[in-house]
N, C-alpha and C positions, 0 to 999 in steps of 0.2 A: 367167507372172507373176501375182501376186495382184491381185485386183480393185482398181481405183483408189479412193483414199479419197474418200468423199462430200464434196461441197462444203459449206462452213459454212452457207450460206443454206438448203441443202436439209435439213441436220440441224436447224436452228433451226425449220424449218417443221413438223417432226415433233414435235408436242407430247407424244407418249407415249414419247419416247426415254428409255431408262434406262441406256444404256451410256455412262458418262462417259469411259471410255478412248477410245471412238470419237469422242466430242465433242472430246476433247483433241487427238487426231490431226488432226481437221479444222481446229481452231483453229491448230495448229502449221503446217499446210500453207498456210493463208491468210496467216499472218505471214511465211512464207518468200517469198511473192509480194509482199507489201507490209508492211514493218515499221512503217508508220505507220497501219495499220488498227487503230483504237482498239477497234472492236467485237470484232475477233478476240482482242485482248489481254484484253478483258473476259470473253469466253467461256472463254478459257484459264484465267483466274484462278478462275472459278466451278467449272470442271471439276476443277481442282486441289484446291479446297476440298471438293468432294464425295468426292474420293479421299483425303482427310485428309493431303494433301501441303501443309501449311500454310506451311512455310518457302519452298517453291517459289512458292506464291501470293504471299507477302510480297515476294519478289524481283520478281514481275511489277508490283506496285504501286510498288516503289521505282524500277523502270526506266521505267515510264510514269506520270509525275507527274500527268498529266491525269486518270487514273482515280481518284486519291485524292479529288478533288472530285466527280466524276460518280457514283462508286459508294461513297458514304460508308458505307453499311450493310455491304457486303462488306469494305471496307477496315478498318472498326472490328472486325468479327468476326475478320478475319485477325490483326490486332494482338493481340486478346484470346487467340486460340488459340496464338500464338507467344510468349506470356509478356510482352507489352508492354501490361499492363493500364492503366497510368496514361495512356499515349498513346491507348489505345482510348477511355478516358473523355473525353478532349479532343475526339476526332473524333466520337464519338457524341453528345456534348452541344453541339457547335458548330452555328451557324446559328440564325436567328430563326424559321425555319418550324416548323410543328407536327411533332413527332417521331412517327413511326409506332409501332405496338405492337412490331413486330420490333426497331426501333432502341432502344426503351425496354428491352426484354429484354436486349439487348447492353449497354446503358448500365448496367443494374442488375448484371449479372454482372461487368462490368469494374470497376465501383465496388467490388463485394464483394472481388474478387481484389486490387485495389490498396489494400484496407483502408480505403476510405472508406465505412464501414458506415452512417453516418448518411444519406448520399446514397442508398445502395442501399435502405435501409429506406423512404425517402421515395418512391422510384420504385416499389417493390413495392406500397406503399399506393395509389398512383395506378392501377396496373394492376389491383389488386383491386377498386377502386371502379368501374372501367370494364370489368371482365373478363367473360369468357364462361365457360360451364360447362366447356368443353374445357381452359381454362387454369387453372381454379380449383385443381386438385390440385397442379400444378407451382408455382403462386404460393405456396400454403400451405407447401409444403416449403421453398422458397427463403427465404420470410419467417422461418420457424423457424430456419433456419441463420444468417440475418442477426441475429436476436435473440440467438442464442448468442454470436456474435462481438462484438456490442455489450456483452454482459456481460463478456467477456474483456478488452475494451479499456477498461473503466472507464466506459462510457457506458450503463449499464443503464437509466437513466431514460428513454432513447429507445426501449427495446424495447417492442413492441406487447403482449407477454404476459410476465407475471411468474411465472405458474404454468401447468403443462400442463393443458389442457382434456381432457374425456373423449374428444372426437373425435381428439385428438392421439395417443392410445394405440391407435387402431384400425388404423393403418398403420405399418409398421416404419420408414419414412423420417422421419415426423413424430415418432414415439416416440424415435428416436435423437437428433433435434435437441432434443427436450425434455430428454433426458438430458444432452446437452452443455451446455445453458443452466443446468440445475440444478447441474452440476459447477462451472461458471464462477462461480455465486453461492455456492459452498461448501456446497450442500445435497447432500451425498454420498449420504445414505440415499435421498432422493427420486430422485437420479440413478441409483442402483443399481436401483431398482424399474423406472424407465423403460427402462433398458438391457436388463434381463432381458425386459421386455415386447417390446422391439424385436426381440430375437433370436428369441423365440417366434413373433412375427408373420411374421418373414422365413422361418422354416421352414415356415409354413403356406401360403405363396404357391404356387399351383398352376401358374402359367404361367412358372416359372423352373426350370431344371434344377439338379442338385446342384452343378455347378461355379459357376454364377452365384450360388447361395445362399452358397456358401463364400466367394466373393469379397466379398460384402456383409457377411458375419458376421465375417470376420477383423478389420477395423478396430474392430468393436464389442468383440471379445475384448480387443484392445489397450487400449481405453478402460476395460474392466472391470478389468484388472490395475491401472490407475492408481487407480481408485476404491477398490478393496480395499486398496491400499497406503496411501492417504490416510486410510482408516478404521481403520488399524492391524491389519487382517486379513492379516498377512504370509504366513502359511502357506497360506491360501486363495488369495491372489494368486499365490504360487509354483506352486500346483497348476494354476491357469488358464494361467499363462505356459508351462508345460510342454506344453500342448495346442496351442500356436500354432506352426505351421510357418513360420518367418521367411522362408525362401527362396521361399515361394509367395505372399508379399505383393507385388503388382505395383508399387504406388507405393513408390519408394525412400524417400521422406520418412516414410511410415508404417512402413516396415520398420525404419528407424533408431530411431524412437520406440519401437517394440516391443522393440528390443534394449536400449534404455536402461531401459524399465520392467522388463524381465526382470532386469537387473543390480540394480535397486532391490529387487525382490521375492525374488530368489534368495539363500538362505543359503550356497549353494555358491560364490558369487562374493564372499566376504568379503575375499579378498586384494585390496588396492587396486591392486597392479601388474597383476594379471590383469584387473581391472575396467577399468583404463586401456587395456589392449590391446584388450579387447572393445568398448569405447566407440568407438575409432577404426577398428574393422574394417569398419563399414558403408560401402557405396559412396556417393559424393556424388550427391544427386538432381539431375536436369536443371533447366534454367531454367523449364520449364513445370510443375514439381512442387516449388515452393519452400515453405518453412515460412512460417507467419504470424509476425508480429513477436513475439507473446507466446510462441510455441513456440521461436523463435530465442533469446530471452532466457533461457528456462528451460534449454534445451540447453547454452547457453554457461555458465550458472551451474553446471550439473552437471559440465561439463568442467573448470571451475576447481576445484570441490570435489574431484573425483577426483584432480586434479593435486596439490592440497594434501595429500591423504591419501597420495599417492605420493612425498612429500618433495620436491616441485618448487616450493617456495615462491618462490624467486628468479624462476623462469619466470613464475609467476602474477603476481608484482609487476611484472615488466617488461611483460607483455602487457596487463594492466589499466591500467598507466600510459599506454600508447599510446592506449587507448580514451578515457581521461579527458582527456588533453591534446589530442586531436583534436576535442573538443566544446567549445562555448562554455559558460562558467560564469557564473551558476548555471544548471543544467539540470534539467528535470523528466523527462528521458528515462529510462525504466526500465533500458535497457541501460547508460547511463552511470552511473547511481546504483548499479546492481547491481555494476558494475565497481569503483566506489569502495569499497563494503562489502567486497568480496573482496580489494581491494588492502590495506585495513586489516588484514584477517585474515592476509594473507601477511606483513605487517610485524610482526605480533604472534604469529606461530605458535609461538614459544618460550615465551610467557607462560602461566603455570599458573593465574593468578587474574585477576579483572576489573580490580583495581587495577594489577597488573603490565601488563596489556594497555593500560590508559589511559596509563601512562608511555611506552609505546612508540609509541602512536598520536598523542598530543597534538602532538608536533613536526611531524607531517604537516599539522596544521591551520594552522600558521604559513605553510606553503608554499601551501596551498589553502584560504583562508579562506571561499570561497563554494561549496565542494563540498557539495552537499546530502546525498549518500550518506554522506560522511565525518562530517558534522555529526549526522546521525541515528544513526550508529554510536556516536559519543561520547556522545550523549544517552542511548542505550540502556544503555551501560556505566555512566553516572552513576546511572541508575535502579536497575540491578542492585546497585550498591554503596550504595544508600540515600541518595545525594546529590541529592535532587530540586531543591534550591535551585540547585546548579551547572547542572543540566540546563535549568532554566527560564531562568537568566541567559544560557546559551549561545544558546538559541533567540531570546530577546528581543533580544540584541545583534545577532544575524544579521538579524532582521526590521528592526531600526532601520537597519542599513546598506543594506538593499534599499530601504527607504522613502525614504531620502535620495538614492539614485541617480536616482529618478524615471523610469527606463527602463521601457517597457511590458513588456518581457520579464522584467525584474527584479520588477515588481509582480505579474505572473502567478505568479511563484514565491513571492513574499511572501504572497499570499493563496491559495496552493494548498490545496485542502481537506484533504489529508493532513497537511500541516505545521500548519495551523490546528488540526486535531483533536488533534495531538500536544501542542501548547501548552495547549489547553483541558483536556486530560486531566491535564497536570501541575498546572494551576491547581486542578482539582477534587481532586487528591490532597493539595494543601496547604490545602484549605478556603478558596479564594479565588473564590467565585461571581461577585463583581463584576468581577474581571479577566477571567474566562471570558466573561461576558456582553458586555463591551466588545469583546473580540477577535472574537467571533462577529458582533457588529453591524458592525464594520469590514469583515469579510469579505463579509457579505451586501450591504452598501452598494456595495462594489467590484464584485461580480459582477452586480449589478442594472444597473449602468451599461452602455450600449451600447459595446462595444469588440471589436476583432478578436481572436479567440482560436482555438486549435486545436480546442477542443470547441465545438459549436454551442449547448450549453445548460450553464449552471452546475450544480454538484453539487446534486442535489435534497436529499440528506441534510444538506448544509451549510445550505441555506436553511431547511429545517424546524427544525433545531437553533437557528439564529439567531432565527427568528421566535418559537419557543417560549420562548427565553430573554428576548426582549423582552416577551412577554406576562407573564412572571413578575414583571416589575418593577412592575406595576400603575400604570404611568405612561400618561397619555392619549396623549402624542406617540409613545411607544414602541408602544403598542397600535395606533395608526394605521399605523405603519410595518409592524408585524407583519401587519396586515390586507392591506396592499398586496402583501407577499410571498406570503401564502397565496392571495390572489386570482390572482396570476400562476401559481402552481402549479396552481390549480383550472382555469384556462383551458387549461393544457397537458394536463391529464388530469382530466376532471370526475368520474371514478370513484375518484380517490385519496382514501382515507378520512382520511388525515392532513391533507390540504389542506382537505377539507370541514369537519372538526372545528375546525381552526385558524381558518378563515375565519369560521365562525359565532361562535366564541369572541371573536375580535377585533372584528368588526363589531357584536356585541351590546353591546360596551362603548362604542365610538366612534359608530357610526351604524347602527342596526338596519335602517334603510330601504335600506341598501346590500346587504343579504343578498339573493342572487338568489331570485327567486320560486319556482323549482323546489326550492330547498333549504328555503325557508320553509314550503312546503306539507307537507314531510315531518317538520318539527319538531313534537314533541308540545306541546300547549297547557300553559301554566303551571298552570292550574287542575287539569289531570289529574295533574300531577306531585305536587301537594300535597294531593290530595283525601283521602288517608288519614292526614293529619297533623293532630293536635289540639294547637294552640298552647297552650291553657289547661292541658291535661294535662301538657305538657312543662314549663311554668312551675311548676306545683305539684310536679312531680317533682324540681325543683331545677335551674333554669336559672341559671348563674353570673351574678351581677350585680356591677357596680362599686361599691366602697366610697364613701360620701359624703365630701366634702372635710372636713366637721367631725369625722369620726371619725378618731382617730389610728391610723394604720396601724402594725401591728406591725413591729418592726425585723427585717430579714432577716439581720442580722449574726449570725454564729454566736457563741454564748456561750463565754467563755473556760473552758477545762477547770478543774475544781477541783483545787487543789494536793493532791497525795498525797505523804505522806512517803516519801522514797526509802529503800529498804532498804540497810543497811550492806553495803559490799562485802566479801566474804570473801577474805582473803589466803591464797594457796596456801602450804603448809608449806615448799616449796622456796625461797620468797622470804623466809622469816623467819630472823633471825639465831639463832645457837645460844643456848640457855638464855633464850629470849624469854618474858617473862611479861606478858600483856596487862593485868594488874591493876597493874603497876608501870611506868608510862610515864615516860620521861625528860622532865622539864620544859624542858630546854635543847635538845631535839631539833631545834628550828627554827633554832638558831644554827649558824654554821660551826664546824667542829671546833676550829679554833685559838682561837675565842672562848669555848669552854666552860671552866668552872671546873676540871674534872677533866682537862683536856688537859695532857699531859706530853710535850714533844718528845724525840726520841731523838738521841744523839750530841752531841759538843762544839759543833759549829756550830749545831745546832738549839737547844741550851740558851742559847748566847750570843745567838742571834737572838731568843729568847723574852724576853730581858731588856729588849729595846727595846719590847715590847708594853706598852701602858699599862694595859690592864685596869682603867681607871678611875683610875690613879695620876697623879702630878704629871709634867707634861711638862718635860724638861730643856731650857733655853734655850741656844742656840748662837749665837755672834756671828761674822759673816763679815767679815773685814778686807779692805778694798779698797785698792789702790794708787792713787797720784795719777794722774790722767788717766782714771780710770774703768776701767782695765784690770783683768782678773781677777787674783786672787792667783796667785803662782807655782805652777805645776802645777795651776791650776784647771781647765784643759781636759783634763788627763790623767785617764784612768779608773783608779781604784784596782784593784789586782790582785784578781781574784775578785769584783769588783762587777758588778752587772747594771744 
């Protein structure tokens, strides 16, 4: 028989043990003897984690509830590795005691995977401020990936870096993260440069074999196809896509994205029915390899578009209707609003013009009056048809309904930066700066108030635009409000140039003593700014002066144009009567034909009728005899034959 399995306590005493299978066997043997042995269950869970058997480790924690509290670090890590990232965040962040560095790393990773990127960024900043040299490299990589996700999720103001630094391009991981962040901001040229640098740096790594390098470079190639497609370089994107072996990509989510990018870049897949089949040919990724929300939304949008091209409009209308009806309205969810836009496209797929599409889509607005995606679609169609007034009225009435409801969720939609920017753009198009300024002021006032919102910080772009608009009014109260807004932005990021410039401009008008000392020290002195200006020379050269009240000002009214005799109109020969002589004009040409002296009617009836015309002669008097009682003469009501 084989040698007996070592006891658990003996194995634990050997601190240099590396055989996790042997440890697992010892833990199982101890559990068989006593199922209530908590230490044995704990050792078994750790051994399973070392063996990458995460599902089995989770079962241990589910069976032994006591371990969930005693071994929070291991339990949180197990939840994270099994795809329960949100639950892992709860476990890792629970408790009032100081969280260790290991737990902070798990918390940051779980927050990142559960798409709580603001929390992940905050934890990584804490780790970086208290970090060691051994962790600096990993923290820098993970922070870069978090910044990229913040950009994708519309929270770019929380990112630690807005532009890649020189050290970010020295290592392929940080260069790749810098490329992803640039792509999320729409800076495709910058992203392309960083991506090529990442591929070059990966090929230069000496402690990686060819297979490892290939596994790292394949996702970069997939991203490169996307960048080239967005830049309009379809031929180049197609060439890169042909070099990607899809079956060798281990992550199924990345493999599916590569397939979709290949469909977009390849001219061979122009057949929509073939593209539809290829789109659905990729295997479904497991729970531990899911897409991020922005990826899911884009892939679902691609699926709907391919279905529309494949003449499946009714199916798209039905599936998008389910997504819309399942969500509360109004909603700021990208998935719901994207479904609303494509639902409108499905209902108007037969329309050939924007006006025809409007006729087919407007009835949907009566059924869904608070559908944000539908309202934006109709607004866009109004703009395309040149009806900016209708687009403005549509948004204004929608905002008015949301303001009247008073609901916190409705007000979040009412003052959503994207919707406010749309209305402000319409005001600008119509030359209404006052209305745009008022709208921006309302939005800035709302977001400055403390309230619970999904985003931890209001839109920086919205606040900057609102504060700038307030400064342009040259009003003391508005300038004070603008200063408060810029001061808040400066406190968030003291290197923000827009916040610094706005803060100085606002406080220099209202209260110059409120300008921070560090900013005041870098401001140039006024005497230095005007040292090369000669006021007397400028005045002699012609400085415009106001006219004195005693001097009559010249009228700005435009003088009436001098009357110019109009040329006689030339009559075309085709319109002239036969034998017409312009020198012998008829003096009676203005009279009706029957009143002219030379008029001679034709026929008996015409001659007899002409006898009744006076032509200036004596009128013959006629007497009408009436019967007694005031009745009409006999036959008075009868019409004579042939009379009119």
